[in-house]
C-alpha positions, 0 to 999 in steps of 0.5 A, a space after each residue: 814558718 813552714 820551712 823552719 818547722 820542716 827543718 826542725 823535723 829534719 824534712 828536706 824540702 824538694 825545691 825552692 818553689 815548694 818551699 815558697 808554697 810551703 811558706 805561703 800555706 803555713 801551719 798558722 794560716 792553714 785553718 784560715 785557708 780551710 775555713 775560707 774554702 768551706 765558707 766560699 762553698 756554702 755561704 750562698 746557700 745560707 743567704 736566706 738563713 737556715 736550710 732544709 734537709 733537701 738543700 742539705 743533700 744538694 749542698 753535700 753533693 756540691 761538695 762532692 760528698 756522696 751520701 745516703 739520703 736515709 742516713 743524712 735524714 737522721 743525722 740532720 734530725 740529730 743536729 737540728 737543735 731547735 727541731 724546726 726542720 731547718 739548720 744553721 751553717 754551723 749545724 751544717 758544718 757539723 753534719 759535713 764533718 760527721 759524714 766526710 771526716 771518717 776517723 779511720 781515714 784521719 788515722 791513715 792521713 796523720 800517719 803520712 802527714 808530717 804536720 797532720 795538716 797537709 801531705 806533700 807530694 813525697 808523702 803521698 808517693 810514700 803512701 801509694 808505695 807502702 800501702 797501696 802497692 802502686 808500682 813505678 810510682 813517681 812524683 808526677 803521679 802524686 801530682 796528678 792525684 793532687 790536681 784531680 782530688 784536692 778541692 782547695 785551690 791554694 793547697 793544690 797550687 802549693 802541690 800539697 793535699 789537705 785531708 779534704 783532698 785525701 778523703 775524696 781520693 780514698 772515696 774515689 774509683 781509684 781506691 776500689 777493690 776491683 783493679 781497674 786494669 781488668 776493666 778493659 779487655 786484657 786477655 789474649 782473645 785469639 784462642 779457640 772459642 772452647 778456651 773461654 768461659 762464656 757468659 750464658 743465659 737460660 730461657 732468656 725470654 723469661 723474667 719470672 718463673 718457668 710456668 706462668 710468668 711473662 715472656 719479655 724482650 727485657 730478658 734479652 736486653 738486660 742480659 746483653 747489657 750485663 755482657 751475656 754472650 749466649 742467649 737461649 730462644 725457645 722457638 715454636 710454631 705460631 699463627 699466620 706462619 710466624 714463629 713464636 718464643 715461649 716456654 712450651 707446654 706452659 702458660 708463659 706468654 709468647 713473643 714473636 721470633 722476629 721481634 726477639 731477634 730485632 731486640 737482640 740486633 739492637 743491643 748485641 754489641 752495646 757492652 761487648 764487641 765479641 760474638 753472640 751465640 743464639 742457642 735455639 731450642 727449635 720446636 718449629 715445623 720446617 716451614 716456620 724454620 725457613 721463616 726463622 732463617 729468613 728473619 735471621 738473615 734479613 735482621 742481622 745481615 753480614 753480622 750473621 755468620 753463615 760460612 766458615 772463616 777458613 776453607 778447610 777448618 779443623 778448629 774453632 775460630 777465636 772471639 777476636 776473629 768473630 768480633 761483631 758476629 752472631 752465631 746460630 747454635 742448633 741442630 745441623 744436617 750434613 758437614 760444613 763442606 756440604 753447607 759451603 757447596 750449597 751457598 747461593 742455591 735456592 733452599 726453599 722447601 728443602 727438608 732433611 731428617 735425622 734420628 736422635 736418641 732421647 732419654 726419658 727425663 729422670 732427675 737425679 738427686 745429688 746424693 746419688 752421685 756420691 760414693 767412691 770414684 770408679 776406676 777408669 777401666 771400669 767406667 770405660 766399660 760402663 760407657 761402652 755398654 751404655 752406648 750399645 744398650 742405652 744408658 744404664 737404668 735410663 730408658 731411651 727412644 729414638 725420634 725423627 727430627 725434620 730440619 729445614 736446610 735453610 736454617 741448618 746451613 746457618 749453623 757453622 761452629 756451634 752445632 748441637 750434638 747429643 752428649 752420649 759419653 766421654 768415650 763416644 766424644 773422643 772417638 766421634 765428636 767433631 770440633 764444631 759440635 757442642 753438647 748441652 748437659 743437664 745439671 744433674 748429669 753434669 754434677 754426677 760427671 764432675 764428681 765421678 769423672 772430673 779429669 775426663 770432663 775437663 779433657 772433654 771441655 778442652 776440645 768441645 764447647 759444653 753448655 750446662 742448663 738447670 734441671 726441669 724441676 726448677 719451675 721457680 727459675 732457681 739456679 744451681 751453683 755455677 762454680 762446680 761446672 766452671 771448675 771442670 772447664 764448662 764454657 757455657 754455664 747457663 743461669 736464669 738471669 732473672 733470679 737473684 741470689 748466690 749463683 747470679 752473684 757469682 756469675 756477675 762477679 766472675 764476668 767482671 773480669 776481662 772488661 766485662 766482655 762476656 769471655 774469660 780465658 780459662 786457666 792453662 790447666 783447663 785448656 791443656 789437652 794433657 792436663 791432670 788437673 782434678 778440682 776434687 783432689 789435693 794438688 801436688 804442684 799448686 801455687 797457692 796464695 796467702 790472702 789477708 783481709 782486714 775488715 776495718 769499717 762500714 760506710 753508710 750501710 743500708 739500715 735494716 728493713 725492720 728498723 724505724 731509723 737508720 740502724 742495723 746490727 751489722 756483721 760481715 761474712 767473707 767467703 771464698 768460692 772455688 775448688 772444694 778444698 778452697 771453699 771457706 767462710 769467715 764471719 765478723 762480730 756483730 756491731 749493734 745498732 750501727 749501720 752508718 759507721 760500724 768499726 770492726 778492725 778484724 783480720 781474716 786469713 785464707 790459703 787458696 790453692 787454686 786462685 785462678 778459679 777462686 771468687 771472693 764474696 763479701 756479704 753484709 747482714 743484719 743479725 736476726 735472732 728469730 727469723 735469721 739474718 737479714 741480707 743488706 748487701 754483697 759484692 763478689 769478684 775474682 780473687 786475682 782481680 783484687 787491688 792490694 792496700 786500703 780499698 773500698 768494697 762497693 755493695 749491691 742489693 739482692 737484685 744486683 743494683 748498686 747501693 752506693 755509697 754503701 761500702 766496706 773499707 778494708 785492707 788487702 794483702 796477699 802473697 804467692 
């Protein structure tokens, strides 16, 4: 019967075996097969009659249907005709269809199904090529998808896919927006460390504010689990000759230094094999610095990098060469050659002094950095004057630092060097010296001397940290510093919001390893790139996002049911000229299955630096919109075609199965 039907439609059956299967599952028997399968899955649960909400949730889970408890609760209530808190098998069937049989998926399925009942392998292959942009598709790939997702055994054996299988495939991880080929390390990891963006944390030990909040090991553990590769440790003298970690001159609680590094040792390479940098803000006396050195060596052993990889290094090693290594970032006395000559010697009691210029802290407002960009010659004159007399308008004083040789010699490739000016760095800074620059100064430099900032970061690791007035542990926007190639943009990981959404989204790339190779124009020592200027030779992409629907979105916090007045904001974050935001219309009182069918178009000049952020909100007319969920990822990590956008809470927790259903297309 199916064969005759196919011939009438002029469809060629690939082989006799498939024809046999097609005859076996004919159109007339389709509903019988479907009903038999469904009853076989649920019959046992209804042996005692009706089932409760709790059993309904378990049965949906048994059927591989992901669902939100709050939405099922209200759908259950609407379909419990007798209002007894228990439903019949037919009422459950209705609930199942409401949740699993989404109209937008049915429309796609019917487009490619010859009979609106099944997909043959060739139909599925056609869908994958035309809609999902799957390259090198073949019959075996379609067959594998059917074998993996088709729940009805008779249909599976016939090498066909029912709607039940198709909807499970479309809801699977294979149809997520993030391209799974970027879920593993795929970039060249043999470049020098300075060629990578490095996931970095500020005051990692804090889990709340900067003044009175607790210090906790969880700060380090959670950062490492998220793939962070640069941790900050503020070290101070403690009692009984035991260094402690806390935010000095505040009421934050204290942790023992040795306890902190033991926790780091346990979790350092759980998420990533690539090196962890311990950025020490060292306020300890020489004697307790020696204790720190002993703790580091005894805890990390051979994992602690305490010597150069080459005899006469002249450039930074690669993340690949430093796999499973711990690097200490701190002040250092003397050269790498002198450090090597002291290897094996007794350094107990050896202390060296160095002088360092300190600027009196002076936070600058962003608007002070605005204005016309000065000429290079004029700016060079200013820098030279600043070096000889101190920074213009900022008083300087010199202080002496005492550093224990034992700790100094553990600093190899990540020596901390005070940033004076780009001119000074060009002349004197060594390859293994890195700078820490406060956000206010860095912002000014990124606006006024962007290209020179980039030339600096092509050679030297640069760490950006939040200004001191952020006592609430708030964060700056890291994108402006990634735009100029800063490797270590340190954020307060404990504080949710846009900056951490960008951080988490960016470092999804390259397997979540915490290291992302910078674009070529941020690695080229002769680059002319300036993120603040229009590009003459850019290679832009045209991106189209069709926002189709929402899937079991979180209801409004203020709603007494599962409702929300939902809207979606799609935002591009990158270089200034690429920043753009577009918003959907509001769908009233629908968080379960809102339909938008709206299309947004973006032209992105520098896609290599661009992130895309999807934000779902509940419209608020008085107090402003309510955040419901978001997802951020690099533009170039997106799959094309019909894709599901998973949503995350403000705290970064998965809200599955809450998601958006979209169609993505772009061309370059």
